[in-house]
N, C-alpha and C positions, 0 to 999 in steps of 0.2 A: 726522400724528396717530396713525396705526396703530402706528408704532414706539414712540411714547410710551405708548400703551395696553398694548402688549406688555410693556414694561419694568415698568409698574405691576403687571400681573397676575403677573409672575414672582416678585413678593415673597410671593405667597400659596402656602402649602404645597399646597393643593388643586390649584392650577394645575400645579405642578411634578409632582405625582403623576399627574394626568391626562395630561400631556405624555409622561411616562415610559411609561405604559400604552399610549398611542397608538403610540409607536415600537416598543414591545416586542410589541404584539398579534400581528402577523403571525408572529413566531417562536414565540409561545405556542401559536397555532393549529396551526402546523406540528408542533411537538413533541407536542401532544395527539393529532394525527392519526397520528403515527408511534409513539405509545405511549412516547415518551421520558420522560414524567413518571411512569411506573409502575415498580413493583418486582416482580420475579419471585423468589419464595422457593422454594428446592429443599432437600429434607430427605434426609439419608443414611439408609441402612438401619441400624436399631438406634439406640442412643443417640448423641448428638452430643458430640464432644470439643472443639468450638469453633465460632465463626461467622466466615465470610469475606464480605467485600463485594467483588464483582467489578464494576468500572466498565468496560464494554466495549460490545459490540453486544448489544442485548436484542431478541429476536424470539420469535414464537410457537413456533418449533421447540424452545425451551427447555422450554416447558410440555407440548408434545405430541411425544413421541419418534417418533410415526408420521409426522409431517409432514417432508417433505424439507427439507434445509438448502440454502439458495441457493448456487449455485456462482459467482455473479457476483463474489465476492471471497473469498479464503481466510479473512478475518477472521470470517466467519459461523461456519464450522466450528471455527475456533480458539477462539472464545468458548465454544462448546459443550463442547469438549474440556477447556478450562481449568476450567470448572465441574465436569465429570465427575471430573477429577483430585482436586479437593478433596472431592467427595462420597465417592469411593472411599477417601479417607484419613480419612473419618468426620466431616467438617465440614459444617455447614449453610451454604448459599451463598445470599446475596441478590444478585441481578443487577440493575444499573441501566444505562441507556444512558450512554456517556461524554458525551453531549450533554445529560444531565439536570443542569441548573445549579441546580435548586431543592431537590434531595433533601437532607434533614438526618437524620442517624442518630438513631433513637429508642432504640437500645440500643448497647452496646459491641461492638466487633469485635476479634477476635484478629488478623486479617489483612485488609489491603485491597490489591487489585490494580487499578491504573488504567492505561488506555492513552493518555490524553490530558490532560484538563483538570481532573479532579476532585481529584487528589491534593493540589495546592496549597491548594484550598479546604477540603477535609475533614480534612487531617492535623492541624491544630490542635484540631479537635473530637474526634478519636479518641484523642489522648493518646500518651504515649511508649511505653506497653505494647503498642500496636498495631503489628504488623510491616507496613511499607509497601513494596510492590513496584511499581515502574513497569514495565509491559510496553511496550517501545519499538517503534513501528512506523513511525516517520519519523526522518529525520535531525533534529538539534537545530533548533528553530524559527528560531534566528538564522541558522544556516547555510542552511536551506531557503529562508527568505524572501529572504536576500541573493542566493542562487543564482538564484532565479526572477527577481528584479529585474535581475540582471546579464544573464540571457538576454533579457529584454524590452528592456533598454537596447541590447544588441548588435543585436537585431532592428530597433529604431528606427533605428540607424545604417545598417543594410544596406538596409532597405526604405522608410525615411521614414514609418513609421507607428507609432503608440503603441497597444499593446494593454494591457488591464488584467490584473493577476495573477489567476489562477484557483485556484492551490494555496496561497494565503497561509495560513500557520499562525498561529493566535491565540497571542500571547505567553503563556508560562506558566513557572513555576519548579518543574515536576514533579520533575526529577532532584534538585533541592536538597532536596526534602521526602521523598525516597525513602531507604530503608535500603539497597536494592540494586535491580537491574533485570534483566529478561530481554529478549532481543532476537533477532529473526529476520533477521539481516543479517550482513555481514562487517566487516572492520576499518575500512572507510571510515566507516560509520555509527557504529560504536563510538567512533571517534576524535573525533566531534563532541560526545560526552558525557564524554570522558575527563577533562576539566578538573575535573569535580565530585568526582573521587576515590572514586566509589562502585563497589562490585563489580558487574560486568556479566556475566551468564551467557548464552552463546550457545545458541540452540535453532534447529532447521532450519525453513525455510519448508515448510509442507505443501501439496503440489499438490492441486488440487480433483479431478483425475481421473488415472487411469493409462491409458496408451495402449500397445497392443502395438507391437513393433518393426515398422516399415513394410516388410515383406518385398516384394521385387519393385519397390521404388522405383527409378526411372530417374534416377540422379544426374547423368548427362550432360545430360539434358533439363532437370533442375531447376536447374542451376548458374547460370542467368541470371535466376532468379525469386527475389525477396526479399519478406519480410513485415515490416510495421510493425504492432505489436499492443500497445495500451495503453488505459488509461482516460482520464478527462478531464484537462484541462490540457495542451493541445497544445504550447505553447511550453515549458512546464516539462518535458514528456516528450520534447522534442527533435524533434517532427515537422517543424517549420519547417526545420531544418538538413537533415533527411533528404530532404524534398521538394526543396530546392535542389540537394542532391547528385545525386539521380536525374534531375532535370530536365536536367542537363548530361551524363547518361549514357544516351542513348536506346537503347543496346544491351542495357540491363538493365531488367527489369520490377519494379515495386513495387506491392504490394497493401496497402492501408491498412485495418486493422480497428480501429475505435475510434469513439467518439461525437463525431466531428469536427463534424457539423452542429449540435450543441448549442452551439457557440461561433461565432456568426455573424460576429463581428469578425475571427476567424481565417480563416474561409471567405472573407470579403471580401478580406483581404490576400493570400490564396493561391488565389484563384479560378482563375487560369490554370494553376497546377500541378495543382490538384485535379480540374479538369474539362476542361481544354483541352490536356493533355499526354498523348500517345498511350501512353507506357510507364508511366503512373501510373494506377492504378485505385482509386477510393474505394469500398470495400465497406460501410463503416460498422460499427456494433457487431455482433458475432457471438457466438453461443452456443458455448462451447467444448465443450459436450456434443453438438453437432450433427455430422452426417455431413459437412456442408459444410466445417466447420472442419478436419476430418481430411483431406478431399480437397484443401483449399487448402494445408495443410502438406505433403502428399505431393507437390504440384507445386512446392514451394519448397525452397530450400536453406538459408536462414538467416533469423534474426530480427535486424533492425537496431534497436537501442534505445539512445538517447543522452540519458538523463535528466539534469536539473540536480541532482537530489538524491533519494535513495530510502532507505527503511528496509528494503531487500531487495526487489528487483523480482520479485514473484510472477509477473508476466506472462511473464518470461523463463523461469522454472522451468516454467511450463505448456507453452511451446512446445518446450522441450528434451525434454519427455515425448513429444512427437510425432516426435522425431528431427531437429529443426532445430538448426543450429549457431548459437550466440549470437555476435553482433557487438555489443559493449557498451563503455561507458566506465567508468571507475573509480567514478564517483558512482552508477552503477546498483546497486552493492553486491551483486553476484552473482559468486561464484567460477567462473571459466570455465577455469581450469587450462590444459592444453596442447591442449584440443580446441576452444576458442573463440578469438575475437579480442578482445583488450583494447586498445582504441584508446589511443594515446599522449596524445591530447587530443581536444577536440570542436570540429571545424571542418568546413566543407563538404569541403575537400580531404582531410582525414584520414578522413572517412566514405567518400569515394570510394576511397581507397587500401585501406581494409579490405574493401570490397565487391569490388574488383578482385582482391585477393589470394585471396579465397575462390573467385571465379568462374574464376580461371585455374589452380586446382589440378586434378590428375588426378581422375577420377571415383572411383578406388579410394581416394585419400586423403580425399576428401570423405565417402565412406561410412564410413571408419574414424573420422574426427572425429565424425560424427553418431552413430555407434554408441557412442563413448566418452561423449559428452554424455548420451545416453539412459541408458546404464548408470549414470552418476554420479547422475542424479536418481532413478533407480529404487532406488538404494542409500541416498541421503541425503535425498531430498525427497518422502517419502510421508506420509500421515496416520499410519500405524502407527509410522513412525520418530519423527515429532514427538511422538506420545503417549508413547513410551518415554523419549525424552530429556527431555521436559517433566516427566514424573513423577519421574524421577531428580533433575532439577534442583530441583524444589520440595521434595523430601525433604531434599536437601542444605541448602537455604536454611532450612527449618524446624528442622533439627537444629542448625545453626549459631546460630540465634536462640532455642534452648531451647523450641521448640514441639513438641507431640506429632505424630508422623508414623508 
């Protein structure tokens, strides 16, 4: 009887609306609590030469310059600097969260910059005269979702357990609606968007903090200590493979810094490696501004990071600033040149080979590689360098599209 009543009720519009609200309500509440439905309007000094809509991360630090910008991800500061760029060029800037799915423009915009989902939705409303820029911070969603699914499928085959995707990217056609794009990544990520035939301008990943060169570091003592440092999505970020690699190398120590315990299904699948393997230590999430983080980096030789898909791994840039040598795969989308280790593939054995190669190097060679890594990010991956390159890039884009700059 109940199924029959449900079918009858679904004929009524009121029922369908109520049901939609019911399923949407938790997300509405979450967005309201985070301020995702609000708009921050920023005015340039003097008269405005146009209006920009920035769909990125929107926080209180945009309204209050005296408030600190969170260092938990580079995107917080990047959003602020992108807004400042257009203000300095004389544009008014309206900032919305990229998670604001309800915003509708009440006025025309000369430029829109979107980092995820709003470009496809808003482009038809803004018209042809609006310059549309996609700021890419992930690999293309088809590649990313397929890559995570393949990692989970491989894990299922190795461990006999099914874990759910954590970094699944919502389908969108942002690049198709963009006139051009900017990106904080290398050729790997750019390649996943190349099919669209849109101009893509590369800008550097800005590190959240600068660290002094670790004078006095004992590279001989550090050679057997390695770090895994990343955010959520343990399988996507390759922690499963790194754990299995180090579980079979008891002579090397691994410290894990990341929100592992927020993913209980992963913890259950890897409980033995995480809590019962003597050479593996789970530290959990760590503040990169803390003395503890610097001390941990000083005791370690390299950062092992094997992600399925990245839009430029900022976590690797951060650890290179502490003098750690990067051991990464191609999909991590970080240039490691001749100072790091670029794994030929991603398997337990290939990770072990990369770790052993570093651990068996003379201390003088390790120090030389670490120094070159540190010098590279000091030259290419700072907030000051991002600001310079981004401003030059935006000026170039505006000129090419006949906009005042």
